N, C-alpha and C positions, 0 to 999 in steps of 0.2 A: 278405136283410136280415141286420142282427147282431141276436145274440142277446143281451141286456142280463142276463138271466139267468146267461147260462153266468159258469165260474169265470175264462174266456178272457179278457183284458181285452180293453176294444173297440178300440184302437189294433193288436194283432192282428189283431184279426180283419178287421177293418177292411182291413191291409195283406192280408190271405191273398186278400181278397174284391177289390182291386184286382190284384194279381197273374196269379190266375185267369183276368181278364177277360181281360189279355194274353197268358194262353196260351191262351185261346177265341180267340182272335183280335178281343174286340168292342173291344179299343182296339189299334191298330195304329199312332198316329202319336203326336197328343196328348190326356192325358187330361183329363177337366172339369175345370173349374176347383173352387178348395178351397168355395167357396159353395155348387153345383151338388152334389160330395158330400157338403158340411154335409146340405144339402136329402134328399137320395134315403136319405141313410141319418138322418137325424136325430141326428147325431153335432156335438162343440164343434168350431171350428178348430182347436185346439190338438192335438186328436185328429187332426185328419184332417192337421194340418201333421208331426206324429209322424211317422204312417204314410207318409206320403208322404216325407219326410228319410229314412228306415227304408231303402226301395227305392231312394234313390238312394245312400246309401252302400252297396247293393250291385251300385251299378251297373246296376239293374233301369231306374231311370228319369236324365232331368236335366234340370236347369232349365232356363231359356235368360231370362232375367230382361225384362223386357219383354211376352217371346211369351208365359211357358208353359210346362207341364212336360212333356216328351212322353219319348213308348217311347224309352229306349237300347237295346235287344236284346229279341229272343222268348228269355223264361228257358225253361231245360231242366227236366224232370223228373230228371235225372241228378243223380248227385252233385257234379259236379265242376264245376260252375254254378251250384247250387242249393240250398242248404244243408237236403241230404235224409238221416235215417236210414237205419243202413245197414238197419235191421226193412226200411224203405220202399225202397230201392237191390233189396232180396232179393227182395222179392214184384213188384217189377214183371220181375222173371229168370221168373215164374212157380212160384217154388219156396218151399215152409213157414218162415219164419224160427224162431230158437228162438236162446235163450244156456244159457250154461251157467258158471256164476258160480266164480272160480280164485281172487279173493283181494278184498277191501276194509275196510278199515282207514285209519286215520290213520296218516302216518308225518313222520317228516321227511326233507321235500323233498329230493331228489337236485341237487348244486349246478349243472347245467344249468335244471332246472326251475326252482329259487329266482329265477334268471337272469329265465326267462322270467316266469313269473308275479309273482314278489317277494314268497312264502311260505314264511315257513319249513317253515312244516306246514301239508299239503296229505292230501284226503281221496286214497287210492289204489283205483283199483275196475281189475280185471283179470277180463273173460270171454274164452271159446271164444262165436265165433260161427256158426250153424252155420245151413246151407241145406239141408233136405230131411233132417235129422240126422247131416248132413254137417260136418263141421268146416272153413272156407272161409277162418277166419281169427281172430286171436289182437287183441282191441282193449284198450289200455291207460290210463285215464284221470284227469285230476290233478284235482282240484275243489278250491275253497277252505272254509275249515272249513264257516262258514254252509252252503252247499250241501250236502256231504257229512254233518252232524249232520241233515238234512231227508232225504235219501237213504238214511237207514238202517230210516226205515220203512216201503219196499217192497220187492218181492219184485222181486229183481234180474235176476233169470230168466226172470223174465216181462212187466217192463215197456219199455216204446219211450222212452229215456230222455229224448230232444228232446218228446216230449210232456210229461211226468211236470216237466220244468225249466219250458219256457216255461209252461201249462196249467195246469199245480195248483200246481206251485210260485210262477207268474207273475212269471217272470225270464224277460223279452224276448230274445232275438238278437239281436243287430242288425249284424253283422259275423263273418266268418269269413278265415283266412286259410290254406291247405291247401299241402303239398308231397309230392308225388310223386316215390319214385326206388326203386331194387333195390337192397335191404340184408343186410346180414347177421343172422341170427335164433339165437339159442342151441338146444343141443344139446334141451333140455329142452323148449323153446317148438316146436321140429322133431314131439315125439312128439306134441305136442298137437297137432298139423295129422294127426297121423296120417300123418307122415316119417320117413324117414330121409335120412342124410348120401348113403345110395349113390342114393336118389329123385333127389335136387335140389341146384344151387347156388344161388347170390345171386344169380344172376340170373333164377329161377324163384318168387323172391319180391316181392313189392312191400309197399315201404316208405311209410306212409302220415306226415306227418306234419298235426297241427291246432290251431289257436287259434282259440277265440269268444270275444265281447265281448257286452259287454253295451249298451244306450244311452248307459250312462256312461264308453263306451269302459275298462271294466273288463273283464278277462280272466273267464272262469268256469267255460272248459275247456280245459285242454292236453290233446291226445293221441296217442299215439304208437300206430299199428298195424300191425300186418303180416298180409298177404293170398294164396294161395294163388294165383298168375296162371294156374293151369288152369281154378281154378272161379271168376273173379273178375275181374269185367269194369270198366275204366270208360269211358265214353262223351262224346261231348262236341260238340254240334249250334251251327255257328256262323252265324250272320247278319250281314249289315251295319249300321251304325250310321243312323238317320236322322238325314238330315239337316235 
C-alpha cells in the first residue's frame, strides 16, 4: 500500500508499485482499470492517470483505446532500460558503491549544454564513482539553478542523487534519453580513474550521455560520463511486445 505520510509524491509511489507488479509478474498482460487502482490504493483518478501516463511515456505500458492499458515489455533492473542510479547498478554487481566529489559550482553553461538545456547558467557537478573503493567512472552533471541551489544542502559524496531529487526535492522524473559510445577522455580524467595512456585507448572507455526530463518535459539533468569498460558493464534484457 501507499504511505501518505511519506515525502515521496503519491503518483511516484503508485508508479513504482505498478512497475513492481509488472517486474514480479503480477501484471503480465493488461493492468487493472483506473477505478480498480483507485479503490485498491485509495488515490484520486488524476493520480492514477499521471502514474500510468508516466509509464506509457517510458514505454513500460501501452494504451489501447477501447480495450485498456497493457504491459508493453518487461522492465529491466539494469541501467539501459530502466532509469536506475549508478549506486543501484553498482549494488547489483555485488559491490559497495561510493563517490568522491571533484567539483560542484555554478558555471556559465558550455555552448553545447546551452543548446541542449536552454540555460545560460547551470550548476555543474563532477564526481568519481567508486565500486569497493576503486574508481570505475567519472560522472559530470548539469542542473538548472533551482535544483543546484537545493543540492548545495547535501553531502554529495554520500547521497544517491536520484533519490534526493525525486523523494526529498519532490521533482519526479518522467522520461530519459541515453546514448552510449566509445569516447576520448582527458589525461587528467584518466588519472582520476587510476589509468594512464599506456594502459588504455579510446575503445576501452565507455562514454554515456543522458538527458532526464520532468513531467512537463523540462530538462532537469544533463549528464556526460566516462566509465572503465573493464570494470563496468551494461546489460539489456529484451522480450517480445504483447499484442
